[in-house]
C-alpha positions as CSV (number, residue, x, y, z in Angstrom):
1,M,84.3,111.8,83.0
2,N,81.0,110.5,81.8
3,V,80.2,107.3,83.8
4,Q,77.6,105.1,82.2
5,R,76.9,102.9,85.2
6,P,76.7,103.5,89.0
7,R,80.1,103.8,90.7
8,R,81.2,100.5,92.3
9,V,83.5,100.4,95.3
10,V,84.5,97.0,96.6
11,V,85.4,96.4,100.2
12,A,87.9,93.6,100.1
13,G,90.3,91.8,102.4
14,G,91.0,88.5,104.1
15,P,88.7,86.9,106.8
16,G,88.5,88.9,110.0
17,G,89.3,92.2,108.5
18,G,86.2,94.1,109.5
19,K,84.8,94.4,106.0
20,T,81.1,93.7,106.8
21,T,81.2,95.8,109.9
22,A,82.6,98.7,108.0
23,V,80.1,98.3,105.1
24,D,77.1,98.2,107.6
25,L,78.3,101.2,109.6
26,F,79.0,103.2,106.4
27,R,75.5,102.4,105.1
28,R,74.0,103.7,108.4
29,E,76.2,106.8,108.2
30,I,75.7,107.7,104.5
31,G,72.1,106.4,104.0
32,S,70.3,106.7,100.7
33,S,73.3,107.8,98.6
34,I,74.7,104.3,98.5
35,V,73.3,100.8,98.1
36,V,75.0,97.7,99.6
37,V,75.8,94.6,97.7
38,P,75.9,91.9,100.4
39,E,78.5,89.2,100.5
40,A,77.5,86.4,98.1
41,A,79.3,83.7,100.0
42,T,77.5,84.3,103.3
43,M,74.1,84.4,101.5
44,L,74.8,81.0,99.8
45,F,76.2,79.3,102.9
46,S,73.6,80.5,105.3
47,G,71.0,79.3,102.7
48,G,72.4,75.8,102.9
49,F,74.8,75.7,99.9
50,P,76.9,72.5,100.5
51,R,80.6,72.7,101.0
52,D,83.4,70.4,102.0
53,G,87.1,70.0,101.5
54,T,87.1,68.2,98.2
55,V,88.5,69.9,95.1
56,E,85.2,69.5,93.2
57,S,83.2,71.0,96.0
58,R,85.5,74.0,96.4
59,A,85.4,74.6,92.7
60,A,81.6,74.4,92.7
61,V,81.4,76.9,95.6
62,Q,83.6,79.4,93.9
63,R,81.7,79.2,90.6
64,A,78.4,79.8,92.4
65,I,79.8,82.7,94.4
66,Y,81.2,84.3,91.3
67,Y,77.9,84.2,89.4
68,V,75.8,85.2,92.4
69,Q,78.2,88.2,93.1
70,R,78.0,89.4,89.5
71,N,74.3,89.2,89.4
72,L,73.8,90.8,92.8
73,E,75.9,93.7,91.6
74,D,74.1,94.0,88.3
75,A,70.6,93.7,89.9
76,Q,71.4,96.5,92.4
77,A,72.9,98.7,89.7
78,A,69.7,98.3,87.7
79,R,67.4,99.0,90.7
80,H,69.5,102.0,91.9
81,P,71.2,103.6,88.9
82,D,71.5,106.9,90.9
83,R,73.4,105.4,93.8
84,A,76.9,104.2,94.3
85,L,77.3,100.4,94.9
86,L,79.3,99.4,98.0
87,C,80.2,95.8,97.5
88,D,81.0,93.5,100.4
89,R,83.7,91.5,98.5
90,G,83.9,91.3,94.8
91,T,84.2,88.9,91.8
92,V,88.0,88.8,92.0
93,D,87.9,87.0,95.4
94,G,87.2,83.6,93.9
95,A,90.7,83.5,92.4
96,A,92.2,83.4,95.9
97,Y,89.9,80.6,97.0
98,W,90.0,78.5,93.8
99,P,91.7,75.1,94.2
100,G,94.2,76.0,91.5
101,S,95.8,79.0,90.0
102,P,94.1,82.4,89.7
103,E,94.4,82.1,85.9
104,A,92.6,78.8,86.0
105,F,89.7,80.4,88.0
106,F,89.3,83.2,85.5
107,A,89.5,80.8,82.6
108,E,86.8,78.7,84.3
109,V,84.4,81.6,84.5
110,G,85.3,83.0,81.1
111,S,86.9,86.2,82.3
112,T,90.3,87.7,83.2
113,L,91.7,89.5,86.2
114,E,91.8,92.7,84.2
115,A,88.1,92.5,83.2
116,E,87.0,91.8,86.8
117,L,89.0,94.6,88.2
118,A,87.5,97.0,85.6
119,R,84.1,96.3,87.1
120,Y,85.0,98.4,90.1
121,D,86.0,102.1,90.4
122,A,87.9,101.6,93.6
123,V,89.1,99.0,96.1
124,V,89.3,99.5,99.9
125,F,91.2,96.6,101.3
126,F,90.7,95.8,105.0
127,E,93.8,93.8,106.2
128,S,92.9,90.7,108.3
129,A,93.5,90.8,112.0
130,S,95.3,87.5,111.5
131,I,98.2,89.4,109.8
132,G,98.9,90.9,113.3
133,G,98.5,87.5,115.0
134,M,95.1,88.3,116.4
135,S,92.1,86.2,116.7
136,I,89.4,86.4,113.9
137,E,86.7,84.7,115.9
138,G,83.4,86.3,116.8
139,G,82.5,87.7,113.4
140,N,80.8,85.9,110.5
141,P,79.4,82.5,111.8
142,M,79.8,81.2,108.2
143,R,83.6,81.6,108.4
144,T,85.6,78.4,108.7
145,E,89.2,79.6,108.3
146,D,91.7,79.5,111.2
147,A,94.2,82.4,111.7
148,E,96.8,80.8,109.5
149,A,94.4,80.2,106.6
150,A,93.0,83.7,107.0
151,A,96.5,85.3,106.8
152,R,97.3,83.2,103.7
153,L,94.0,84.3,102.1
154,D,94.6,87.9,103.0
155,R,98.0,87.9,101.2
156,A,96.5,86.1,98.1
157,L,93.6,88.5,97.9
158,R,95.9,91.6,98.3
159,A,98.1,90.3,95.5
160,L,95.1,90.3,93.2
161,W,93.2,93.4,94.3
162,S,96.4,95.6,94.5
163,K,96.6,95.6,90.7
164,H,93.6,97.9,90.7
165,P,94.7,101.5,89.9
166,R,92.6,102.9,92.8
167,F,93.6,100.6,95.6
168,V,93.7,101.6,99.3
169,V,94.7,99.5,102.3
170,I,93.3,99.8,105.8
171,S,96.1,98.2,107.7
172,H,95.7,95.9,110.7
173,T,95.8,97.6,114.1
174,S,95.4,96.4,117.7
175,S,92.4,98.7,118.0
176,F,89.4,97.5,116.0
177,L,87.6,100.8,116.6
178,L,90.5,102.9,115.3
179,K,90.7,100.6,112.2
180,I,87.0,100.9,111.4
181,T,87.0,104.6,112.0
182,A,90.0,105.0,109.6
183,G,88.2,102.7,107.1
184,L,85.0,104.8,107.2
185,A,87.0,108.0,106.6
186,V,88.7,106.3,103.6
187,L,85.4,105.2,102.1
188,R,84.0,108.7,102.4
189,N,87.1,110.1,100.7
190,V,87.0,107.6,97.9
191,L,83.4,108.3,97.1
192,A,84.0,112.0,97.2
193,Q,86.9,111.6,94.8
194,L,84.8,109.5,92.5
195,D,82.1,112.3,92.6
196,E,84.7,114.8,91.6
197,D,86.0,112.7,88.8
198,E,82.5,112.2,87.5
199,A,81.8,115.9,87.5
200,A,85.1,116.7,85.7
């Protein structure tokens, strides 16, 4: 298969799933063969982007995240055309957070679920600890969701991302270490398979 752009693997999942931890550890493990696309939402919120519970504010936040995410990916792809992109979340996520239907979100940004899924070569989905009734505290300081909201978002995100033809789930487990270890192995295997497909 002749790939015209760097491979893109998105690490998705609800809040408290271990996505960012897995991405950081994988970067340390693999090194220069990948480049990380950081989470756009964390960048925006830590930089002071305003947010509150109003519909207008929630919509503005998701529009901003979507465009920052797309441009982060495109910038990293242009800077590192010889590396695989490992994306901490992806452009589909906004549809789960949008104060309306997923279809309304994609219409708002002038795209479709199918077009956004096609941006990525694989999806590795880290199930939120909230699915198992566990606390999601102690991770990202920008996170505001409680366990119930995190579980609801996890289910909504999974419904969207699972439509990708190369979708893998890292299920919740009581051992975070075992979960992250399993996730790193899956990421390694996914990238190896993409290499094989590209060489074929």
